[in-house]
N, C-alpha and C positions, 0 to 999 in steps of 0.2 A: 835418303829423303832430305831435301833442302828446305829450310823454313823461309817463307816469304814474310818479311817484316814491313810494317808501315809505322814510322814514328808518330806518336800522338801529340807531342809538343816539341819545342826546341831542346828540352832538357830531361823530360821524364816521360816514360811510358812507350810501349810498342804494342801494336796489334799484330797478331800472328794470323795470317790469312788462309792457311791451307792445312789445317790440322783437325782431326776428329778424335776427341779424347776417349771415345769408346773403342777406338782401334788399338791394336796391340803395339805400343810404341817401343822401338828397340832402344838399346842402351845409348847409342850415338845420338838419337833424337832427344832422349831424356837429358843427356849431358849438355846438349846445345840449348835446350830450354832453360836449364839452370844458369848457363853462361849469359844468355840473353836477359834473364831476370836480374842477375847481379849487375849488369850494365845499365838497364833501363828502369829498374825498381818497380815497375808495373808491367804486367802482361795482360792483355785483353784478348780472349779467344771468343769469337762470336758464334752464334747459331748452334750451341750445344743443348742437348735435352737429356739431362742426366737424372737417374734415380738417386736417392740418397746413397745407396751402396756404390753406384758408379761414380758419384761425386767424391766419395771417400777414397776410392781407388785412384782416381785422377789426382787428388791432392797429394797422395803419397809419392808422386813424381818428385816432389820438392822436399820430402823428408818425413819424419815421424809425426803423427797427429798429436797436437797439444790438447791436454785435458782442460776444456773450457770451464769457467768458474760457476756460472749460474745454470744449474741443471733444469730449471723450469722451462727453458727454451729448447731442450733436447727433443729430437724427433723419435717417435715410437719405432719407426722402421729401422733406424740406426742411431743409437743414442750418442755417438760421437759427433754426429751432424746436428747442428743447432739451426734454428730459423730466426730470421729477422722479419718483423711484421709490424705494420701500423695498426693492426687490429687489437693489440694488447692495450690495456688501460691501467692507469694508476687507481688506487683505492677510491680517489675522489672522482673518478670517471673521465679524467682528462686523458687524451691519447698519449701513449708512450712512443716517442720517436727515437728508435735506436740509432746511436751514432751522432746525435745532435751535438754540435759544438766541437771545435778542434781538439783532437786528442790522438793518442797512440794506444793501441789495444793492450789491455791487461798489464800496464806498467807497474801495477801493485803486486806482481808476481816476482819472486826472486830471479827467475829466468823467463822474462816476458817472451811471448811467441815472436819468432823472427818474421813470420808470414801470416797474413790473413787472406782468405779466399772466399769470395761470394759468388753464388750462382743464381741469376735472376730467373724466377719462375712466374711472377705476376707483378705488373708495374702499373702505376697511374698513367693516364694519357699524357699528362704534362707535368714536368717538375720532378723532384726527387733526385737531382744530380748528387754525386759525391765529389767533393773537392779534396785534392791531394796536394800537399805542400812539400817541396823538396827542402829538407832541413839542412842539407849540406850547403845549398845556395844561401839559405837564411844565415847560417853561421858565417859564411864568407862575407856577407853584407854587413855584419855587425861592426860598429865603430871599434877601433883598436882598443880603446880603454874598456869598453863593455866586453869585448872578446877576452881581454886579459882578466876581467873580473869573474867571468863565468867558467874559465878554463879549469879551475881547481875546485869548483863548488859541487856539492852533492845535495840531493833532495830526498826527503822522506815521502814515499808514495803509499797511499792508503786506498781502500775501495772507493770511497767518496770523500773528497776534500771538503772541509768546512768553508773553504774559499770558493768552491765551485758554484756557479749559478745554474748548472744543469743538475736536475734530480735524476737519480738512477733507480732502477728496480731493486728492491730489497733482496738480500742474500739469505741463505739458510744460516743458522747459528754456527754450524761447523766451518763454513767458508768465511763467515764474518769474523771469526776469531783467528784468522790466519795471521802469522807474525808480520810486523811492519817491515818494509824493505827500503833500502837506500840505493839510489842510482846516481851516477855522475851526470851533470848537466851537459857535458861534452863527451863524445865518445867517437872511436874510430871504427868504421865498418870492417868486419873481419875478412871480407872477400875483396871489395874494391878499394879499401884503405882510405875512403873519403871520411873526413872529419865532419861531424854534424852536431847540431844542438838537439838535446834530448829532454824535452819538457812535456808536461801534461797538466794543464790547469784544472782538469777534472779530478786528478789523482794526487797531485802534490799538496801535501798538508803543510810542509815548511821546508825551507832551505836550511841546511844544517848551519848553525851559528847565527841565523837571522831571526829577528822577531817576526810575528805574524804579519805586522804592517809592512815591514821591509821585504818579506817574502812576496806579498801581493804586489808591492811596488815594482820589484824586479821582474816578476812574471808578466805584469801588465806591459812593462817596457819591452820585454822580449816578444810578447804576442803582437806588438805593433809591427815588428818585422815579419812575423809569420803571415800576417794578413795582406802582404804585398802580392797582388795578382800575378806579377811576372814570374813568381817562383811556383806557380800552381799549374797543375793539370786538372781540368774539370771534366769528369766522366758523365756523359749522358747515356743512361742505361737503355739497353734493348733486351727484350725477353730472350733468354738463352745465353746471355753473356756469362762468361767464366772470367772473373777478374781476380788477379792475385797481386798483392802489394807487399812491400818490404817495410815492416814496422821499425826497422833499425835506422831508417834514413828518411821516413816520411811521417807527417801528421795528416790526418784526414777528418772530414766531417760530412755527415749526411744532411741534406736539406729537407725540411718539412713543408716546402712551399707548394703543396699540391692538395687536391680535394681529398679530405680524409674519408670520404665515402667510397673512394676508389681504393682497391687493395694493393698494397706493396708487400711482396713476400719473396724472400730470398733464402737460400741455404747458406750457412756459414761454417767454415772450418778454419783452424789455425795449425801452424806447423811449429814444432819445438825449435828452440835456438840451438 
C-alpha cells in the first residue's frame, strides 16, 4: 500500500489521503507512517470515525500510550483516552478553553510526551482552529547573540507558572505534588536531528540562574519570534479528523474564537517519548 500525501504548508504537516485507521495496517505501512511523521511533524487523516478503543489502538501505531496528568478528563469507556471540551467550566462559571495560549504538552513531566493526537468528534460551525509553530524554524531565525544566549540555558517547568496569563484546571494533590523538572531551552530532535527551541510560557517558572523578571523578559523576547505567522501551520478542523503532532519540535495553541453555545469535543491521547 502506497500512502498518498498532500503537504499542508511549505514546511510543516502532511495530509494522508488514502487510509482507514480501522483497517488492519501492516508493518510496512506503520513504518512509513512513522517516517512521514518524523519528516512533516504533523499528520492529518480525515474522515475517521473511531470509538475510544479504536482511537487508542490507532494511536499505538506511533508508540506506547502516555499516562496523562489530569484524570478528571478521562473517558469512562477507556480511561487512557481523555476528552477536550468547551463544555467544562471553572469554579467561577467561565468556560475552560483547553489548549489556549502557545505551549507544548506536559513539559512539566520528566519525560514529556513526544506526540499528541486529537480526534474531532463535534465542532463549532466556525472557528476553533489550532495553530502549530515549527520551533526549528523559530530557532534558526533567532539573532546570533540571542541564539548563543539560549543554547546552554535550562528552565524549571511546573504545572502552572506564576508568569502564565493562562489559568489551568486544578490537579489532584497527588499529581500537584510531582517533583519539579528542568529542561534545556534548546534541544536536538532524536530522529530528524533538527535543533529547535523548547519553551513553554504556561509551564516555565524560571530560567536557571535568572531572576523572575529576567526570566519573563527573555521568554517575552523569544515568544516574539514564535508568533511569526510564516513559521506556522494553522489547522482548520473537520469532524472525523485524526491529527497527530510532534511536541519535540512544535508549539501549538487552540483558538476560542467561536460561539461557546456550540459544542467542541475531541478525544485526546499522547505517546511516550
